[in-house]
C-alpha positions in Angstrom: 9.4 -9.4 -18.4 10.2 -7.6 -21.3 6.6 -5.8 -21.5 6.4 -5.1 -18.1 10.0 -3.4 -18.1 9.1 -1.6 -21.2 6.1 0.1 -19.7 7.8 1.0 -16.5 10.6 2.7 -18.4 7.9 4.5 -20.7 6.4 5.8 -17.4 9.9 7.2 -16.6 10.8 8.8 -19.9 9.1 12.2 -19.2 11.8 14.7 -19.6 13.3 16.4 -16.5 14.5 19.8 -15.9 18.4 20.4 -16.2 20.0 19.6 -12.9 21.5 22.4 -10.8 25.2 22.4 -9.7 26.1 19.4 -7.4 26.0 20.1 -3.7 28.6 18.7 -1.3 28.1 16.0 0.9 29.3 17.3 4.7 30.7 14.8 6.6 33.7 14.0 8.8 35.3 10.8 9.5 36.6 9.3 12.7 39.4 7.5 11.1 40.9 6.2 14.1 38.2 4.2 14.7 38.8 2.3 11.5 42.4 1.9 12.3 43.1 3.9 8.9 44.2 7.0 7.4 41.0 9.5 6.7 42.5 10.4 3.2 42.0 6.9 1.7 38.8 6.1 3.5 37.4 9.6 2.2 38.1 8.8 -1.3 36.4 5.5 -1.3 33.3 7.2 0.5 33.4 9.9 -2.2 33.4 7.4 -5.2 30.8 5.3 -3.7 28.6 8.4 -3.2 28.9 10.0 -6.4 26.6 8.1 -8.8 23.6 8.3 -6.2 24.4 11.8 -4.9 24.7 13.5 -8.4 21.0 12.9 -8.8 20.3 15.2 -5.8 20.9 18.7 -7.4 20.7 21.4 -4.9 19.8 19.1 -2.1 21.5 20.0 1.3 21.7 17.2 4.0 22.5 17.7 7.5 26.3 17.3 8.4 27.5 13.7 9.1 29.9 11.7 11.1 31.3 8.4 9.8 32.3 6.1 12.6 33.1 2.7 13.4 30.4 0.1 14.7 31.0 -3.5 15.8 27.5 -4.5 15.7 26.3 -3.9 12.0 26.1 -0.7 10.0 23.4 1.8 11.0 22.3 5.2 10.9 21.2 6.7 14.3 17.8 8.2 14.5 19.4 10.7 17.5 21.5 13.2 16.3 24.8 13.5 18.4 25.9 16.6 20.8 27.5 18.3 17.5 24.0 18.0 15.7 25.2 15.5 13.3 23.8 12.5 11.9 25.7 9.3 13.1 26.3 6.7 10.5 28.3 3.8 11.7 29.9 1.2 9.5 31.1 -2.2 10.7 34.4 -2.4 8.6 38.0 -1.5 9.1 41.3 -1.0 7.7 41.3 -1.5 3.8 38.3 -3.5 3.2 37.4 -1.0 0.6 34.3 -3.1 -1.0 33.0 -3.4 2.7 33.1 0.5 3.1 31.5 0.9 -0.2 28.7 -1.4 0.1 27.8 -0.5 3.7 28.1 3.6 3.0 25.7 3.4 -0.1 23.2 1.7 2.0 23.2 4.1 4.9 23.7 7.2 2.6 20.3 5.8 1.0 18.7 6.0 4.5 20.0 9.5 5.1 18.6 10.8 1.8 15.2 9.2 2.3 14.8 11.4 5.4 14.7 8.1 7.6 12.0 8.0 10.4 11.0 5.9 13.1 7.4 5.7 12.3 5.3 3.3 9.9 7.2 0.3 10.8 5.1 -1.9 8.8 6.4 -0.7 5.3 9.8 0.0 6.3 11.0 -3.1 4.5 10.5 -0.8 1.3 13.0 1.6 2.5 15.2 -1.2 3.2 15.0 -2.6 -0.2 15.7 0.8 -1.7 18.8 0.7 0.1 20.0 -2.5 -0.7 19.3 -1.1 -4.2 21.5 1.9 -3.5 24.3 -0.5 -2.6 24.2 -2.5 -5.7 23.6 0.7 -7.9 26.7 2.5 -6.4 29.2 -0.3 -6.6 28.3 -1.2 -10.0 28.6 2.3 -11.3 31.6 2.9 -9.1 33.6 0.4 -10.8 33.3 2.2 -14.0 34.6 5.5 -12.6 37.2 3.4 -10.8 38.4 1.9 -14.0 38.5 5.1 -15.9 39.8 7.7 -13.1 40.9 5.6 -10.0 41.5 7.7 -6.6 45.3 6.6 -7.3 46.9 5.0 -10.4 48.1 2.0 -8.2 44.3 1.4 -7.1 43.1 0.9 -10.5 43.0 -2.9 -10.4 40.8 -2.7 -7.4 38.0 -2.2 -9.6 37.9 -5.9 -10.3 37.4 -6.5 -6.4 34.3 -4.2 -6.3 32.9 -5.7 -9.3 33.4 -9.2 -7.9 31.9 -8.1 -4.6 28.7 -6.7 -6.0 28.4 -9.9 -8.3 28.8 -12.1 -5.3 26.1 -10.1 -3.5 23.7 -10.6 -6.4 24.3 -14.2 -6.9 23.3 -15.0 -3.3 19.7 -13.6 -3.8 16.9 -15.6 -5.0 16.4 -14.9 -8.9 13.3 -13.1 -9.3 12.7 -10.6 -12.2 10.0 -7.7 -12.2 7.5 -9.9 -13.7 7.5 -12.1 -10.8 8.1 -9.3 -8.1 4.2 -8.9 -7.3 4.0 -12.7 -6.5 7.2 -12.8 -4.4 6.0 -9.7 -2.5 2.6 -11.1 -1.6 4.1 -14.5 -0.5 6.4 -12.7 1.9 4.2 -9.5 2.8 3.6 -10.9 6.5 7.0 -11.3 7.1 8.3 -8.1 5.6 5.7 -6.2 7.4 7.0 -7.8 11.0 10.5 -7.2 10.0 12.0 -4.6 7.7 15.2 -6.0 7.7 14.9 -9.7 6.3 18.2 -9.1 4.0 17.6 -11.8 1.5 14.1 -10.8 0.7 15.2 -7.1 0.4 18.1 -8.0 -1.5 16.2 -10.3 -3.9 13.6 -7.4 -4.7 16.3 -4.8 -5.1 18.2 -6.9 -7.7 14.8 -7.1 -9.6 14.5 -3.3 -9.3 18.0 -2.5 -10.2 17.7 -2.3 -14.1 15.1 0.5 -13.7 17.2 2.7 -11.8 20.3 2.1 -13.8 18.2 3.3 -16.7 16.8 6.1 -15.1 19.2 7.2 -12.2 17.6 10.6 -12.1 14.6 9.1 -10.4 16.8 8.4 -7.3 15.9 11.9 -6.3 12.4 10.7 -5.6 13.4 8.8 -2.5 13.9 12.3 -0.6 10.2 12.5 -0.4 9.7 9.1 0.9 9.3 10.2 4.7 8.4 13.9 4.2 5.2 13.2 6.2 4.7 10.6 8.9 3.6 7.0 8.0 0.9 6.1 10.3 0.5 2.9 11.9 -1.3 0.3 10.0 -1.0 1.8 6.3 -0.9 -0.7 3.4 1.9 -0.5 1.1 -0.5 0.9 -1.3 -1.4 3.5 0.8 2.1 4.0 1.8 3.1 4.5 -2.0 0.1 6.8 -2.2 1.6 9.0 0.6 5.0 9.1 -1.2 3.1 10.2 -4.6 1.4 13.0 -2.8 4.5 14.3 -1.1 6.9 13.9 -4.3 6.9 16.5 -7.3 4.9 15.2 -10.4 8.2 14.7 -12.3 8.7 11.4 -9.9 4.9 10.3 -10.2 5.7 7.8 -13.1 8.3 6.1 -11.0 6.0 5.6 -8.0 3.3 4.5 -10.2 5.6 2.1 -11.9 6.5 0.7 -8.5 2.9 0.3 -7.5 2.1 -1.5 -10.9 5.2 -3.8 -10.5 4.0 -4.9 -7.0 0.4 -5.3 -8.1 -0.7 -2.8 -5.5 -2.0 0.2 -7.9 
């Protein structure tokens, strides 16, 4: 495990150009649907997005609307009448940990340039988005402890930490050394269904240390869906497509992922 982790970190150690000023995420919140005030919901969403979004310098995302769902969180492929990306979160009132976990996942889909094609490999995007939830929540705990949205909210960082820890504890323990075998074992299931949460989460937890060590490479996901993924692509071909579309500075990450999954 240690050797494989070191090799992957070495592949990611190329110097990256300085980051440009961070753009603003544009979204409105239909607060009434959540049965709570917009100001507090916006604070939670801002703190959640910050660890991920700061790695996308100069990137502009279409306007979004955040609204309530009663059937699970989701990003809708079809834009609404106002040409906004519709992000639905299945939470309400002051369940801040649920807001954070779900928003980080759905925002990752948006940053991936979500598409309807290439269903056989959508499990990988779902895994990245589960990874985003874990990454953002663990990072926002530190931000929240140092400078909470409001002074009287400081202790809520413990709840955020517990939520993330509990999610990880429910996944099977697989490290990067065992990721290739785990993927091979479950490949038929994954290619049939992208949203097998226990599988997505187990692989996300295994990859988490790499992205926590190299958060600048989150930017690579914006190139995941630049070009369509034709039906029937193998995972190796899917990663090759991603590498072709991504800038050279992110090739180390993509090569490393191919190596970890033993599809290089």
